[in-house]
C-alpha positions as CSV (number, residue, x, y, z in Angstrom):
1,M,-9.0,39.2,18.0
2,H,-8.3,36.9,20.6
3,I,-10.6,34.1,19.7
4,R,-9.3,34.1,15.9
5,R,-6.3,33.0,17.1
6,I,-7.7,30.4,19.3
7,L,-9.8,29.6,16.3
8,A,-6.5,29.0,14.0
9,A,-5.0,27.4,16.2
10,V,-7.5,25.0,16.8
11,I,-8.3,24.6,13.3
12,A,-4.7,23.9,12.5
13,T,-4.0,21.7,14.9
14,A,-6.8,19.4,14.0
15,A,-6.0,19.1,10.4
16,L,-1.7,18.3,11.5
17,A,-3.7,15.1,13.2
18,G,-5.6,14.5,10.1
19,L,-2.7,14.4,8.3
20,G,-1.0,12.1,11.1
21,L,-3.9,9.9,10.5
22,T,-3.6,9.4,7.2
23,G,0.1,9.0,7.1
24,A,0.0,6.0,9.8
25,A,-3.2,4.7,7.6
26,T,-0.9,4.6,5.1
27,A,1.4,3.0,6.0
28,A,-0.7,0.6,7.7
29,A,-1.8,-0.4,4.3
30,T,1.6,-0.6,2.7
31,A,2.9,-3.0,5.5
32,K,0.0,-5.4,4.8
33,G,0.3,-5.1,0.5
34,A,0.9,-7.9,-1.5
35,P,3.1,-10.5,-0.2
36,S,6.5,-10.5,-2.3
37,V,6.5,-14.0,-3.1
38,V,3.9,-16.3,-4.5
39,S,3.2,-19.9,-5.2
40,P,2.3,-20.3,-9.2
41,S,-1.4,-21.5,-8.0
42,E,-1.4,-17.9,-6.6
43,C,-0.3,-16.2,-9.3
44,R,-3.0,-18.3,-11.6
45,Q,-6.4,-17.3,-9.2
46,G,-5.1,-13.3,-8.7
47,G,-5.3,-13.3,-12.5
48,G,-1.8,-13.9,-13.3
49,E,0.8,-16.5,-15.0
50,P,3.9,-17.5,-13.5
51,R,7.2,-17.1,-15.5
52,I,9.4,-19.3,-14.7
53,D,11.5,-19.5,-17.7
54,L,12.0,-15.7,-17.1
55,P,14.4,-13.9,-14.7
56,G,13.5,-13.5,-10.9
57,N,10.6,-15.7,-12.0
58,P,8.1,-13.4,-12.2
59,C,4.3,-13.4,-11.9
60,V,3.0,-11.3,-15.3
61,G,-0.2,-9.8,-15.1
62,G,-3.1,-9.5,-12.7
63,K,-2.7,-8.7,-8.8
64,Y,0.4,-10.4,-8.6
65,D,2.2,-8.5,-10.6
66,G,5.9,-8.5,-11.1
67,Q,6.2,-10.5,-7.7
68,E,8.8,-13.6,-7.6
69,V,6.4,-17.1,-8.2
70,D,8.0,-19.9,-5.9
C-alpha cells in the first residue's frame, strides 16, 4: 500500500513537470513569433501582398498575413 502511494506521487510529479516544460516551450515559441512590422519585400517573400492602401497597411496572405507593412 505504501509503495502504491509513493508510485502515484512520483507519476503525478513527473506529469506536472512535463506540463511545466511544455508551457515554457510554448512561451518561448510565442516570443520568437512573427515580427509585428514587416517590409514590403518580406511580405512578398512570405507569399503575401503588401496593401498599403488599406487601413493599418496590412500584409494580405502568406506567412505574414495581417502584419503591418512599413
